[in-house]
N, C-alpha and C positions, 0 to 999 in steps of 0.2 A: 870307453871317454865318454857323456854325460851330456848332453845339451840341458839347460836348464834357461827357461824363459817366462819373463815377469812379463807384465802387460796388463793394466785399468782396463775399466770398460768402457767398450763405448757404443755408441747407438749407430747402429746402421757399419757393421765395420768393413775394414778393406778389405780385399783378398788375399792384401798381402799378410791380413790378422792374420787368418783362416792359416797358410799358410805355414808362420812359425809356429802354430798350436800343431800344426802336423808331425814340423819336424822337429819338432820338440821331442825327451825322452820325457822331462817334466815341464808342466806349463801354470803358473801360479799368475792366479786373477784376483789381481792389487785390485782389493775393493777397501782394505782398511786404511783409508789414505786422506788425506780433504779433499772434500768437493772440491774443484777448482771449477769455476763463476767462467763461462765463456769456452768452453771447453767442447771437445769433441764427444764429453761422457754422455749430453745429453744431446742434442743435438749433430747435423749431421747437411751437408750440401750437396742439392741436385741441383741437374740443367733439367731449366723450369722451357720456358717459350721461350724464343729464336735462342737455345745456348748459353741465356742468363742466366746464371746461378743465384741456388734465394738457396733459405735455409729453413732446414723444418730442426723446429726443436720443440723436446714435450718440454712442457710446464711443474718446472719443481719448487719446492717451498723449500728453502737453504736457510741455514741459520753457519754465520760468520766462523769458521772448527769443525764442522761439521763433516764426518765421517762419507765415504759413497754409497755405503752398505749401509748406513743409515736416510737418505734422500731416496724418498718415492714420490712418483709424480704430485701433481697438486691439482690436478683435473682429470676425468673420465676422456671426455669428449675427445682428445687430443688425437685416439687411437683412427677414430674414422676419417679423421680431416688426414692424416697423414695416410691415408689406404688409398683413399679417393686419389692427394694428388702421385702417387706412388703411380696407382695404376693406369690416368693419367696417360702420365709421359712413357710406360708401355705403351699403354695404344697408339698413342700419338708416333712416335718413334716405329714400331712397326706397320701399324697397317692406315697409319695417315688421320685428316680427319672426317674422312665419310663412313668410313666405320664405326668411330665412335661411341655414337648413342646406342649402338647393338651390343658392341662390346660393355660397353659400362654392365649393362641391365642384364648381359649375362654372367660377369662377375658378381656381382651382385647377387644374383640370384644365387651361386654357387658358395660364395661366402659367406654371407649372411641367412639365407636358405628362406630370402622372399622373392 
């Protein structure tokens, strides 16, 4: 018996998403259906300062009835902003406020070669 799993794309999928893929014989990436506004397709919740939840949202230009596969980011500057936010949370959670300046500089040098 084969296991077939179907899922729409997510921005920053959770571990269960990958578990589903790994444990499937066939995985269908369902992106030829209508884009759903305010869903996890283009946004994700992360914990920010003081355990407060915040949204990371990829800005998109979308028209009513448009398919997921037809939707693209409306700007390119969101990438570095999201990377900064994510790296900052990792650094603060792992090393605390004291090491933040040095670790951010190191990671930026590695990632952006500057």
